Biotite code that builds the C-alpha atoms (Angstrom):
import biotite.structure as struc

atoms = struc.array([
    struc.Atom([7.282, 3.129, -26.650], chain_id="A", res_id=1, res_name="GLU", atom_name="CA", element="C"),
    struc.Atom([9.757, 0.451, -25.508], chain_id="A", res_id=2, res_name="LEU", atom_name="CA", element="C"),
    struc.Atom([12.406, 2.055, -27.691], chain_id="A", res_id=3, res_name="ILE", atom_name="CA", element="C"),
    struc.Atom([11.470, 5.486, -26.371], chain_id="A", res_id=4, res_name="GLY", atom_name="CA", element="C"),
    struc.Atom([11.726, 4.330, -22.770], chain_id="A", res_id=5, res_name="GLU", atom_name="CA", element="C"),
    struc.Atom([15.062, 2.710, -23.548], chain_id="A", res_id=6, res_name="SER", atom_name="CA", element="C"),
    struc.Atom([16.366, 6.024, -24.856], chain_id="A", res_id=7, res_name="ARG", atom_name="CA", element="C"),
    struc.Atom([14.886, 8.028, -21.977], chain_id="A", res_id=8, res_name="ALA", atom_name="CA", element="C"),
    struc.Atom([16.092, 5.694, -19.246], chain_id="A", res_id=9, res_name="GLY", atom_name="CA", element="C"),
    struc.Atom([19.374, 4.593, -20.752], chain_id="A", res_id=10, res_name="GLY", atom_name="CA", element="C"),
    struc.Atom([18.617, 0.861, -20.627], chain_id="A", res_id=11, res_name="GLY", atom_name="CA", element="C"),
    struc.Atom([18.601, -1.645, -23.457], chain_id="A", res_id=12, res_name="SER", atom_name="CA", element="C"),
    struc.Atom([15.373, -2.466, -25.289], chain_id="A", res_id=13, res_name="VAL", atom_name="CA", element="C"),
    struc.Atom([15.420, -6.142, -24.144], chain_id="A", res_id=14, res_name="PRO", atom_name="CA", element="C"),
    struc.Atom([15.847, -5.013, -20.526], chain_id="A", res_id=15, res_name="ARG", atom_name="CA", element="C"),
    struc.Atom([12.936, -2.570, -20.814], chain_id="A", res_id=16, res_name="VAL", atom_name="CA", element="C"),
    struc.Atom([10.802, -5.240, -22.494], chain_id="A", res_id=17, res_name="ALA", atom_name="CA", element="C"),
    struc.Atom([11.584, -7.652, -19.658], chain_id="A", res_id=18, res_name="TRP", atom_name="CA", element="C"),
    struc.Atom([10.680, -5.067, -17.004], chain_id="A", res_id=19, res_name="ARG", atom_name="CA", element="C"),
    struc.Atom([7.533, -3.778, -18.731], chain_id="A", res_id=20, res_name="ARG", atom_name="CA", element="C"),
    struc.Atom([6.155, -6.908, -20.397], chain_id="A", res_id=21, res_name="LEU", atom_name="CA", element="C"),
    struc.Atom([7.616, -10.248, -19.385], chain_id="A", res_id=22, res_name="MET", atom_name="CA", element="C"),
    struc.Atom([8.175, -9.765, -15.663], chain_id="A", res_id=23, res_name="ARG", atom_name="CA", element="C"),
    struc.Atom([4.682, -8.335, -14.940], chain_id="A", res_id=24, res_name="PRO", atom_name="CA", element="C"),
    struc.Atom([3.064, -11.111, -16.990], chain_id="A", res_id=25, res_name="ALA", atom_name="CA", element="C"),
    struc.Atom([5.009, -13.829, -15.165], chain_id="A", res_id=26, res_name="LEU", atom_name="CA", element="C"),
    struc.Atom([4.313, -12.234, -11.778], chain_id="A", res_id=27, res_name="ALA", atom_name="CA", element="C"),
    struc.Atom([0.592, -12.041, -12.575], chain_id="A", res_id=28, res_name="ALA", atom_name="CA", element="C"),
    struc.Atom([0.470, -15.688, -13.647], chain_id="A", res_id=29, res_name="ALA", atom_name="CA", element="C"),
    struc.Atom([2.403, -16.777, -10.564], chain_id="A", res_id=30, res_name="GLN", atom_name="CA", element="C"),
    struc.Atom([0.111, -14.812, -8.257], chain_id="A", res_id=31, res_name="ALA", atom_name="CA", element="C"),
    struc.Atom([-3.037, -16.277, -9.814], chain_id="A", res_id=32, res_name="GLN", atom_name="CA", element="C"),
    struc.Atom([-1.673, -19.829, -9.570], chain_id="A", res_id=33, res_name="LEU", atom_name="CA", element="C"),
    struc.Atom([-0.606, -19.301, -5.974], chain_id="A", res_id=34, res_name="ARG", atom_name="CA", element="C"),
    struc.Atom([-4.026, -18.008, -4.980], chain_id="A", res_id=35, res_name="TRP", atom_name="CA", element="C"),
    struc.Atom([-5.915, -20.743, -6.790], chain_id="A", res_id=36, res_name="ARG", atom_name="CA", element="C"),
    struc.Atom([-3.837, -23.779, -5.890], chain_id="A", res_id=37, res_name="PHE", atom_name="CA", element="C"),
    struc.Atom([-1.432, -22.882, -3.119], chain_id="A", res_id=38, res_name="GLY", atom_name="CA", element="C"),
    struc.Atom([-1.207, -21.177, 0.260], chain_id="A", res_id=39, res_name="PRO", atom_name="CA", element="C"),
    struc.Atom([-1.472, -17.400, 0.621], chain_id="A", res_id=40, res_name="PRO", atom_name="CA", element="C"),
    struc.Atom([1.579, -15.345, -0.407], chain_id="A", res_id=41, res_name="PRO", atom_name="CA", element="C"),
    struc.Atom([4.614, -15.391, 1.831], chain_id="A", res_id=42, res_name="GLY", atom_name="CA", element="C"),
    struc.Atom([4.215, -11.746, 2.836], chain_id="A", res_id=43, res_name="VAL", atom_name="CA", element="C"),
    struc.Atom([0.683, -12.441, 4.080], chain_id="A", res_id=44, res_name="TRP", atom_name="CA", element="C"),
    struc.Atom([1.749, -15.510, 6.030], chain_id="A", res_id=45, res_name="ALA", atom_name="CA", element="C"),
    struc.Atom([4.832, -13.788, 7.456], chain_id="A", res_id=46, res_name="ARG", atom_name="CA", element="C"),
    struc.Atom([3.396, -10.409, 8.389], chain_id="A", res_id=47, res_name="HIS", atom_name="CA", element="C"),
    struc.Atom([-0.261, -11.002, 9.200], chain_id="A", res_id=48, res_name="THR", atom_name="CA", element="C"),
    struc.Atom([-1.029, -9.014, 12.371], chain_id="A", res_id=49, res_name="PRO", atom_name="CA", element="C"),
    struc.Atom([-4.055, -11.193, 13.140], chain_id="A", res_id=50, res_name="ILE", atom_name="CA", element="C"),
    struc.Atom([-4.034, -13.774, 15.898], chain_id="A", res_id=51, res_name="ASP", atom_name="CA", element="C"),
    struc.Atom([-3.831, -17.317, 14.512], chain_id="A", res_id=52, res_name="ALA", atom_name="CA", element="C"),
    struc.Atom([-6.935, -18.449, 16.386], chain_id="A", res_id=53, res_name="GLY", atom_name="CA", element="C"),
    struc.Atom([-9.031, -15.515, 15.210], chain_id="A", res_id=54, res_name="PHE", atom_name="CA", element="C"),
    struc.Atom([-7.680, -15.985, 11.686], chain_id="A", res_id=55, res_name="LEU", atom_name="CA", element="C"),
    struc.Atom([-9.020, -19.541, 11.695], chain_id="A", res_id=56, res_name="LYS", atom_name="CA", element="C"),
    struc.Atom([-12.366, -18.686, 13.317], chain_id="A", res_id=57, res_name="ARG", atom_name="CA", element="C"),
    struc.Atom([-13.091, -15.780, 10.969], chain_id="A", res_id=58, res_name="SER", atom_name="CA", element="C"),
    struc.Atom([-12.160, -17.752, 7.807], chain_id="A", res_id=59, res_name="ARG", atom_name="CA", element="C"),
    struc.Atom([-10.416, -14.692, 6.390], chain_id="A", res_id=60, res_name="ILE", atom_name="CA", element="C"),
    struc.Atom([-8.118, -16.778, 4.196], chain_id="A", res_id=61, res_name="ARG", atom_name="CA", element="C"),
    struc.Atom([-11.074, -18.566, 2.617], chain_id="A", res_id=62, res_name="GLU", atom_name="CA", element="C"),
    struc.Atom([-12.698, -15.197, 1.985], chain_id="A", res_id=63, res_name="HIS", atom_name="CA", element="C"),
    struc.Atom([-9.514, -13.912, 0.324], chain_id="A", res_id=64, res_name="MET", atom_name="CA", element="C"),
    struc.Atom([-9.333, -16.984, -1.914], chain_id="A", res_id=65, res_name="HIS", atom_name="CA", element="C"),
    struc.Atom([-12.970, -16.511, -2.870], chain_id="A", res_id=66, res_name="ARG", atom_name="CA", element="C"),
    struc.Atom([-12.872, -12.794, -3.630], chain_id="A", res_id=67, res_name="THR", atom_name="CA", element="C"),
    struc.Atom([-9.342, -12.203, -4.956], chain_id="A", res_id=68, res_name="GLU", atom_name="CA", element="C"),
    struc.Atom([-10.127, -13.106, -8.600], chain_id="A", res_id=69, res_name="PRO", atom_name="CA", element="C"),
    struc.Atom([-12.883, -10.471, -8.537], chain_id="A", res_id=70, res_name="LEU", atom_name="CA", element="C"),
    struc.Atom([-10.665, -7.651, -7.332], chain_id="A", res_id=71, res_name="VAL", atom_name="CA", element="C"),
    struc.Atom([-7.284, -8.814, -8.621], chain_id="A", res_id=72, res_name="GLY", atom_name="CA", element="C"),
    struc.Atom([-4.781, -6.094, -9.362], chain_id="A", res_id=73, res_name="ARG", atom_name="CA", element="C"),
    struc.Atom([-3.951, -7.735, -12.687], chain_id="A", res_id=74, res_name="PHE", atom_name="CA", element="C"),
    struc.Atom([-7.458, -7.524, -14.138], chain_id="A", res_id=75, res_name="SER", atom_name="CA", element="C"),
    struc.Atom([-6.963, -4.257, -16.081], chain_id="A", res_id=76, res_name="ALA", atom_name="CA", element="C"),
    struc.Atom([-5.946, -4.857, -19.691], chain_id="A", res_id=77, res_name="ARG", atom_name="CA", element="C"),
    struc.Atom([-6.329, -1.547, -21.549], chain_id="A", res_id=78, res_name="THR", atom_name="CA", element="C"),
    struc.Atom([-5.205, 1.942, -20.483], chain_id="A", res_id=79, res_name="PRO", atom_name="CA", element="C"),
    struc.Atom([-8.850, 3.002, -20.172], chain_id="A", res_id=80, res_name="ARG", atom_name="CA", element="C"),
    struc.Atom([-9.710, 0.026, -17.945], chain_id="A", res_id=81, res_name="GLU", atom_name="CA", element="C"),
    struc.Atom([-6.682, 0.680, -15.783], chain_id="A", res_id=82, res_name="GLN", atom_name="CA", element="C"),
    struc.Atom([-7.609, 4.353, -15.484], chain_id="A", res_id=83, res_name="GLN", atom_name="CA", element="C"),
    struc.Atom([-11.171, 3.455, -14.521], chain_id="A", res_id=84, res_name="ARG", atom_name="CA", element="C"),
    struc.Atom([-9.929, 0.959, -11.934], chain_id="A", res_id=85, res_name="ALA", atom_name="CA", element="C"),
    struc.Atom([-7.734, 3.672, -10.406], chain_id="A", res_id=86, res_name="THR", atom_name="CA", element="C"),
    struc.Atom([-10.290, 6.489, -10.357], chain_id="A", res_id=87, res_name="LEU", atom_name="CA", element="C"),
    struc.Atom([-13.594, 4.763, -9.670], chain_id="A", res_id=88, res_name="MET", atom_name="CA", element="C"),
    struc.Atom([-14.802, 4.497, -6.059], chain_id="A", res_id=89, res_name="PRO", atom_name="CA", element="C"),
    struc.Atom([-14.660, 1.148, -4.327], chain_id="A", res_id=90, res_name="GLY", atom_name="CA", element="C"),
    struc.Atom([-11.296, 0.145, -5.748], chain_id="A", res_id=91, res_name="VAL", atom_name="CA", element="C"),
    struc.Atom([-8.966, 2.034, -3.427], chain_id="A", res_id=92, res_name="ILE", atom_name="CA", element="C"),
    struc.Atom([-9.551, 2.244, 0.318], chain_id="A", res_id=93, res_name="ALA", atom_name="CA", element="C"),
    struc.Atom([-8.653, 5.918, 0.757], chain_id="A", res_id=94, res_name="ALA", atom_name="CA", element="C"),
    struc.Atom([-12.247, 7.149, 0.517], chain_id="A", res_id=95, res_name="GLY", atom_name="CA", element="C"),
    struc.Atom([-13.627, 4.681, 3.053], chain_id="A", res_id=96, res_name="ALA", atom_name="CA", element="C"),
    struc.Atom([-10.671, 5.280, 5.367], chain_id="A", res_id=97, res_name="PHE", atom_name="CA", element="C"),
    struc.Atom([-11.198, 9.048, 5.325], chain_id="A", res_id=98, res_name="LEU", atom_name="CA", element="C"),
    struc.Atom([-14.918, 8.654, 6.050], chain_id="A", res_id=99, res_name="HIS", atom_name="CA", element="C"),
    struc.Atom([-14.227, 6.358, 9.008], chain_id="A", res_id=100, res_name="GLU", atom_name="CA", element="C"),
    struc.Atom([-11.504, 8.664, 10.332], chain_id="A", res_id=101, res_name="LEU", atom_name="CA", element="C"),
    struc.Atom([-13.765, 11.710, 10.034], chain_id="A", res_id=102, res_name="GLY", atom_name="CA", element="C"),
    struc.Atom([-16.728, 9.969, 11.653], chain_id="A", res_id=103, res_name="ALA", atom_name="CA", element="C"),
    struc.Atom([-14.636, 9.259, 14.750], chain_id="A", res_id=104, res_name="ALA", atom_name="CA", element="C"),
    struc.Atom([-14.206, 13.010, 15.267], chain_id="A", res_id=105, res_name="TYR", atom_name="CA", element="C"),
    struc.Atom([-17.513, 14.254, 13.864], chain_id="A", res_id=106, res_name="GLY", atom_name="CA", element="C"),
    struc.Atom([-15.898, 15.626, 10.697], chain_id="A", res_id=107, res_name="LEU", atom_name="CA", element="C"),
    struc.Atom([-16.949, 15.413, 7.052], chain_id="A", res_id=108, res_name="ASP", atom_name="CA", element="C"),
    struc.Atom([-13.677, 14.896, 5.198], chain_id="A", res_id=109, res_name="ILE", atom_name="CA", element="C"),
    struc.Atom([-13.673, 15.652, 1.473], chain_id="A", res_id=110, res_name="ARG", atom_name="CA", element="C"),
    struc.Atom([-11.013, 14.433, -0.931], chain_id="A", res_id=111, res_name="ASP", atom_name="CA", element="C"),
    struc.Atom([-10.258, 17.123, -3.537], chain_id="A", res_id=112, res_name="PRO", atom_name="CA", element="C"),
    struc.Atom([-8.883, 14.499, -5.935], chain_id="A", res_id=113, res_name="THR", atom_name="CA", element="C"),
    struc.Atom([-12.339, 12.861, -5.948], chain_id="A", res_id=114, res_name="ALA", atom_name="CA", element="C"),
    struc.Atom([-14.069, 15.987, -7.257], chain_id="A", res_id=115, res_name="ASP", atom_name="CA", element="C"),
    struc.Atom([-16.416, 14.973, -10.095], chain_id="A", res_id=116, res_name="LEU", atom_name="CA", element="C"),
    struc.Atom([-15.124, 17.700, -12.424], chain_id="A", res_id=117, res_name="ARG", atom_name="CA", element="C"),
    struc.Atom([-11.540, 16.553, -11.935], chain_id="A", res_id=118, res_name="LEU", atom_name="CA", element="C"),
    struc.Atom([-12.440, 12.889, -12.535], chain_id="A", res_id=119, res_name="ILE", atom_name="CA", element="C"),
    struc.Atom([-14.317, 13.801, -15.727], chain_id="A", res_id=120, res_name="GLU", atom_name="CA", element="C"),
    struc.Atom([-11.303, 15.801, -16.908], chain_id="A", res_id=121, res_name="PHE", atom_name="CA", element="C"),
    struc.Atom([-8.996, 12.843, -16.239], chain_id="A", res_id=122, res_name="CYS", atom_name="CA", element="C"),
    struc.Atom([-11.234, 10.513, -18.257], chain_id="A", res_id=123, res_name="PHE", atom_name="CA", element="C"),
    struc.Atom([-11.087, 12.925, -21.204], chain_id="A", res_id=124, res_name="ARG", atom_name="CA", element="C"),
    struc.Atom([-7.279, 12.865, -21.358], chain_id="A", res_id=125, res_name="ILE", atom_name="CA", element="C"),
    struc.Atom([-6.065, 10.537, -24.165], chain_id="A", res_id=126, res_name="PRO", atom_name="CA", element="C"),
    struc.Atom([-3.753, 7.703, -23.054], chain_id="A", res_id=127, res_name="PRO", atom_name="CA", element="C"),
    struc.Atom([-0.842, 9.067, -25.102], chain_id="A", res_id=128, res_name="ASN", atom_name="CA", element="C"),
    struc.Atom([-0.799, 12.114, -22.819], chain_id="A", res_id=129, res_name="GLN", atom_name="CA", element="C"),
    struc.Atom([0.072, 9.928, -19.852], chain_id="A", res_id=130, res_name="HIS", atom_name="CA", element="C"),
    struc.Atom([2.868, 7.894, -21.445], chain_id="A", res_id=131, res_name="PHE", atom_name="CA", element="C"),
    struc.Atom([4.677, 9.150, -24.540], chain_id="A", res_id=132, res_name="HIS", atom_name="CA", element="C"),
    struc.Atom([8.126, 8.632, -26.082], chain_id="A", res_id=133, res_name="ASN", atom_name="CA", element="C"),
    struc.Atom([9.002, 6.263, -23.265], chain_id="A", res_id=134, res_name="GLY", atom_name="CA", element="C"),
    struc.Atom([8.236, 8.798, -20.542], chain_id="A", res_id=135, res_name="GLN", atom_name="CA", element="C"),
    struc.Atom([5.462, 8.731, -17.969], chain_id="A", res_id=136, res_name="GLY", atom_name="CA", element="C"),
    struc.Atom([3.648, 11.776, -16.544], chain_id="A", res_id=137, res_name="ARG", atom_name="CA", element="C"),
    struc.Atom([3.778, 13.264, -20.035], chain_id="A", res_id=138, res_name="TRP", atom_name="CA", element="C"),
    struc.Atom([0.962, 15.773, -19.508], chain_id="A", res_id=139, res_name="LEU", atom_name="CA", element="C"),
    struc.Atom([2.673, 17.230, -16.465], chain_id="A", res_id=140, res_name="MET", atom_name="CA", element="C"),
    struc.Atom([6.003, 17.387, -18.280], chain_id="A", res_id=141, res_name="ARG", atom_name="CA", element="C"),
    struc.Atom([4.429, 19.304, -21.175], chain_id="A", res_id=142, res_name="ARG", atom_name="CA", element="C"),
    struc.Atom([2.501, 21.667, -18.897], chain_id="A", res_id=143, res_name="ALA", atom_name="CA", element="C"),
    struc.Atom([5.569, 22.469, -16.789], chain_id="A", res_id=144, res_name="MET", atom_name="CA", element="C"),
    struc.Atom([7.907, 23.168, -19.716], chain_id="A", res_id=145, res_name="LYS", atom_name="CA", element="C"),
    struc.Atom([9.578, 26.501, -19.038], chain_id="A", res_id=146, res_name="GLY", atom_name="CA", element="C"),
    struc.Atom([8.132, 26.644, -15.501], chain_id="A", res_id=147, res_name="LEU", atom_name="CA", element="C"),
    struc.Atom([10.265, 24.003, -13.808], chain_id="A", res_id=148, res_name="LEU", atom_name="CA", element="C"),
    struc.Atom([14.001, 23.329, -14.141], chain_id="A", res_id=149, res_name="PRO", atom_name="CA", element="C"),
    struc.Atom([14.651, 20.601, -16.717], chain_id="A", res_id=150, res_name="GLU", atom_name="CA", element="C"),
    struc.Atom([16.308, 18.426, -14.062], chain_id="A", res_id=151, res_name="SER", atom_name="CA", element="C"),
    struc.Atom([12.992, 18.427, -12.184], chain_id="A", res_id=152, res_name="VAL", atom_name="CA", element="C"),
    struc.Atom([10.641, 18.306, -15.178], chain_id="A", res_id=153, res_name="ARG", atom_name="CA", element="C"),
    struc.Atom([12.427, 15.358, -16.812], chain_id="A", res_id=154, res_name="CYS", atom_name="CA", element="C"),
    struc.Atom([13.145, 13.472, -13.594], chain_id="A", res_id=155, res_name="ASN", atom_name="CA", element="C"),
    struc.Atom([12.367, 9.749, -13.950], chain_id="A", res_id=156, res_name="THR", atom_name="CA", element="C"),
    struc.Atom([12.904, 8.751, -10.324], chain_id="A", res_id=157, res_name="ARG", atom_name="CA", element="C"),
    struc.Atom([10.083, 8.168, -7.886], chain_id="A", res_id=158, res_name="ARG", atom_name="CA", element="C"),
    struc.Atom([9.798, 9.497, -4.381], chain_id="A", res_id=159, res_name="GLY", atom_name="CA", element="C"),
    struc.Atom([9.739, 7.342, -1.266], chain_id="A", res_id=160, res_name="VAL", atom_name="CA", element="C"),
    struc.Atom([6.794, 7.677, 1.082], chain_id="A", res_id=161, res_name="GLN", atom_name="CA", element="C"),
    struc.Atom([7.673, 8.264, 4.736], chain_id="A", res_id=162, res_name="SER", atom_name="CA", element="C"),
    struc.Atom([11.432, 7.621, 4.355], chain_id="A", res_id=163, res_name="PRO", atom_name="CA", element="C"),
    struc.Atom([11.974, 8.898, 7.910], chain_id="A", res_id=164, res_name="ASP", atom_name="CA", element="C"),
    struc.Atom([9.386, 6.588, 9.512], chain_id="A", res_id=165, res_name="LEU", atom_name="CA", element="C"),
    struc.Atom([12.002, 4.346, 11.099], chain_id="A", res_id=166, res_name="GLU", atom_name="CA", element="C"),
    struc.Atom([13.945, 7.299, 12.555], chain_id="A", res_id=167, res_name="ARG", atom_name="CA", element="C"),
    struc.Atom([10.794, 8.918, 13.951], chain_id="A", res_id=168, res_name="LEU", atom_name="CA", element="C"),
    struc.Atom([9.633, 5.625, 15.442], chain_id="A", res_id=169, res_name="ALA", atom_name="CA", element="C"),
    struc.Atom([12.967, 5.114, 17.189], chain_id="A", res_id=170, res_name="ARG", atom_name="CA", element="C"),
    struc.Atom([12.578, 8.533, 18.815], chain_id="A", res_id=171, res_name="CYS", atom_name="CA", element="C"),
    struc.Atom([9.467, 7.176, 20.578], chain_id="A", res_id=172, res_name="GLU", atom_name="CA", element="C"),
    struc.Atom([10.805, 3.811, 21.767], chain_id="A", res_id=173, res_name="LEU", atom_name="CA", element="C"),
    struc.Atom([9.870, 4.379, 25.395], chain_id="A", res_id=174, res_name="ALA", atom_name="CA", element="C"),
    struc.Atom([6.269, 5.253, 24.547], chain_id="A", res_id=175, res_name="GLY", atom_name="CA", element="C"),
    struc.Atom([5.967, 2.365, 22.111], chain_id="A", res_id=176, res_name="PHE", atom_name="CA", element="C"),
    struc.Atom([7.319, -0.006, 24.743], chain_id="A", res_id=177, res_name="GLY", atom_name="CA", element="C"),
    struc.Atom([4.610, 0.999, 27.198], chain_id="A", res_id=178, res_name="ARG", atom_name="CA", element="C"),
    struc.Atom([1.884, 0.474, 24.590], chain_id="A", res_id=179, res_name="ILE", atom_name="CA", element="C"),
    struc.Atom([3.292, -2.936, 23.602], chain_id="A", res_id=180, res_name="VAL", atom_name="CA", element="C"),
    struc.Atom([3.220, -4.004, 27.264], chain_id="A", res_id=181, res_name="ALA", atom_name="CA", element="C"),
    struc.Atom([-0.372, -2.789, 27.638], chain_id="A", res_id=182, res_name="GLN", atom_name="CA", element="C"),
    struc.Atom([-1.499, -4.657, 24.510], chain_id="A", res_id=183, res_name="ILE", atom_name="CA", element="C"),
    struc.Atom([0.142, -7.859, 25.745], chain_id="A", res_id=184, res_name="GLU", atom_name="CA", element="C"),
    struc.Atom([-1.846, -7.555, 28.994], chain_id="A", res_id=185, res_name="CYS", atom_name="CA", element="C"),
    struc.Atom([-5.152, -6.793, 27.262], chain_id="A", res_id=186, res_name="SER", atom_name="CA", element="C"),
    struc.Atom([-7.511, -9.807, 27.017], chain_id="A", res_id=187, res_name="PRO", atom_name="CA", element="C"),
    struc.Atom([-9.374, -8.201, 24.110], chain_id="A", res_id=188, res_name="THR", atom_name="CA", element="C"),
    struc.Atom([-6.319, -7.195, 22.067], chain_id="A", res_id=189, res_name="ALA", atom_name="CA", element="C"),
    struc.Atom([-4.727, -10.630, 22.518], chain_id="A", res_id=190, res_name="SER", atom_name="CA", element="C"),
    struc.Atom([-7.814, -12.242, 20.971], chain_id="A", res_id=191, res_name="GLN", atom_name="CA", element="C"),
    struc.Atom([-7.319, -10.442, 17.672], chain_id="A", res_id=192, res_name="TYR", atom_name="CA", element="C"),
    struc.Atom([-3.653, -9.446, 17.373], chain_id="A", res_id=193, res_name="LEU", atom_name="CA", element="C"),
    struc.Atom([-0.665, -11.722, 16.884], chain_id="A", res_id=194, res_name="SER", atom_name="CA", element="C"),
    struc.Atom([1.376, -11.089, 20.021], chain_id="A", res_id=195, res_name="LEU", atom_name="CA", element="C"),
    struc.Atom([4.425, -13.062, 18.761], chain_id="A", res_id=196, res_name="PRO", atom_name="CA", element="C"),
    struc.Atom([4.588, -10.814, 15.696], chain_id="A", res_id=197, res_name="LEU", atom_name="CA", element="C"),
    struc.Atom([4.098, -7.724, 17.873], chain_id="A", res_id=198, res_name="LEU", atom_name="CA", element="C"),
    struc.Atom([7.070, -8.721, 20.015], chain_id="A", res_id=199, res_name="ARG", atom_name="CA", element="C"),
    struc.Atom([9.240, -9.495, 16.964], chain_id="A", res_id=200, res_name="ARG", atom_name="CA", element="C"),
    struc.Atom([8.488, -6.143, 15.355], chain_id="A", res_id=201, res_name="LEU", atom_name="CA", element="C"),
    struc.Atom([9.190, -4.382, 18.620], chain_id="A", res_id=202, res_name="TRP", atom_name="CA", element="C"),
    struc.Atom([12.581, -6.109, 18.981], chain_id="A", res_id=203, res_name="HIS", atom_name="CA", element="C"),
    struc.Atom([13.499, -5.374, 15.343], chain_id="A", res_id=204, res_name="ASP", atom_name="CA", element="C"),
    struc.Atom([12.818, -1.681, 15.850], chain_id="A", res_id=205, res_name="LEU", atom_name="CA", element="C"),
    struc.Atom([15.091, -1.584, 18.909], chain_id="A", res_id=206, res_name="GLN", atom_name="CA", element="C"),
    struc.Atom([17.978, -3.214, 17.038], chain_id="A", res_id=207, res_name="ASP", atom_name="CA", element="C"),
    struc.Atom([20.000, -0.549, 15.146], chain_id="A", res_id=208, res_name="PRO", atom_name="CA", element="C"),
    struc.Atom([21.566, -3.286, 12.984], chain_id="A", res_id=209, res_name="ALA", atom_name="CA", element="C"),
    struc.Atom([18.272, -4.862, 11.933], chain_id="A", res_id=210, res_name="SER", atom_name="CA", element="C"),
    struc.Atom([17.845, -4.781, 8.118], chain_id="A", res_id=211, res_name="PRO", atom_name="CA", element="C"),
    struc.Atom([14.049, -5.005, 8.527], chain_id="A", res_id=212, res_name="ASP", atom_name="CA", element="C"),
    struc.Atom([13.670, -2.066, 10.909], chain_id="A", res_id=213, res_name="ALA", atom_name="CA", element="C"),
    struc.Atom([11.919, 0.162, 8.375], chain_id="A", res_id=214, res_name="GLU", atom_name="CA", element="C"),
    struc.Atom([9.351, -2.499, 7.476], chain_id="A", res_id=215, res_name="ARG", atom_name="CA", element="C"),
    struc.Atom([8.977, -3.410, 11.137], chain_id="A", res_id=216, res_name="SER", atom_name="CA", element="C"),
    struc.Atom([8.191, 0.207, 12.045], chain_id="A", res_id=217, res_name="ALA", atom_name="CA", element="C"),
    struc.Atom([5.484, 0.304, 9.379], chain_id="A", res_id=218, res_name="TYR", atom_name="CA", element="C"),
    struc.Atom([3.765, -2.876, 10.599], chain_id="A", res_id=219, res_name="TYR", atom_name="CA", element="C"),
    struc.Atom([4.288, -2.054, 14.266], chain_id="A", res_id=220, res_name="LEU", atom_name="CA", element="C"),
    struc.Atom([2.536, 1.305, 13.998], chain_id="A", res_id=221, res_name="LEU", atom_name="CA", element="C"),
    struc.Atom([-0.474, -0.364, 12.410], chain_id="A", res_id=222, res_name="GLY", atom_name="CA", element="C"),
    struc.Atom([-0.669, -2.985, 15.141], chain_id="A", res_id=223, res_name="MET", atom_name="CA", element="C"),
    struc.Atom([-0.308, -0.372, 17.881], chain_id="A", res_id=224, res_name="LEU", atom_name="CA", element="C"),
    struc.Atom([-3.154, 1.650, 16.372], chain_id="A", res_id=225, res_name="SER", atom_name="CA", element="C"),
    struc.Atom([-5.454, -1.379, 16.334], chain_id="A", res_id=226, res_name="VAL", atom_name="CA", element="C"),
    struc.Atom([-4.336, -2.363, 19.819], chain_id="A", res_id=227, res_name="GLY", atom_name="CA", element="C"),
    struc.Atom([-5.119, 1.083, 21.227], chain_id="A", res_id=228, res_name="LEU", atom_name="CA", element="C"),
    struc.Atom([-8.554, 0.972, 19.615], chain_id="A", res_id=229, res_name="PHE", atom_name="CA", element="C"),
    struc.Atom([-9.302, -2.469, 21.085], chain_id="A", res_id=230, res_name="LEU", atom_name="CA", element="C"),
    struc.Atom([-8.173, -1.395, 24.546], chain_id="A", res_id=231, res_name="MET", atom_name="CA", element="C"),
    struc.Atom([-10.391, 1.690, 24.356], chain_id="A", res_id=232, res_name="ARG", atom_name="CA", element="C"),
    struc.Atom([-13.375, -0.499, 23.486], chain_id="A", res_id=233, res_name="GLU", atom_name="CA", element="C"),
    struc.Atom([-12.394, -2.870, 26.304], chain_id="A", res_id=234, res_name="GLU", atom_name="CA", element="C"),
    struc.Atom([-12.412, -0.044, 28.844], chain_id="A", res_id=235, res_name="ARG", atom_name="CA", element="C"),
    struc.Atom([-15.731, 1.284, 27.530], chain_id="A", res_id=236, res_name="ALA", atom_name="CA", element="C"),
    struc.Atom([-17.337, -2.142, 27.861], chain_id="A", res_id=237, res_name="ALA", atom_name="CA", element="C"),
    struc.Atom([-16.039, -2.510, 31.419], chain_id="A", res_id=238, res_name="ALA", atom_name="CA", element="C"),
])
């Protein structure tokens, strides 16, 4: 399969072996060592939206250290185990998120990809139908032969989710600025959200030359959503 992927992607076999075997193994070992013996990862420490005081009071970091080995992303070893980890409930947050979102509006949201018949069908598919001759999505490629143009059917690139998020966010700078100011003045929101990070993300989004604007827009939208929720609860309690 390494040779097949080398032929399909145009890279050398050693380069494919490094990307598929060595680099993931080293990254997994590094992550486990960091969690067991060191501080949380840099991304967590740099981008946590939680207020430092609340972070300490809630002992979230200790909880993450305690539970991470049980739900580690590097636990799957065989294709079947990895497939089960992807499909089984409780592993990905989409189901719980949809239920919470629907409950807020009195809706019962169903995920068509979680249909029992579809999941049973996926479990019956042999692993060599997912990855074959160095190519992923092999079942789809076979099924679409003659139905899609070859440039589409044999495409090896991956799409980017929400590539226009930064542009859309910059179209709403005035509205975002008002919400940021309201969150900064909210006693409840300031107890839970990191206001220094909120300000930094807000300034990054306003700077057209900022290299982190896309990431900042992603984190800022999440913090604004939580801030609006906290302010709504604050007004209801008052």
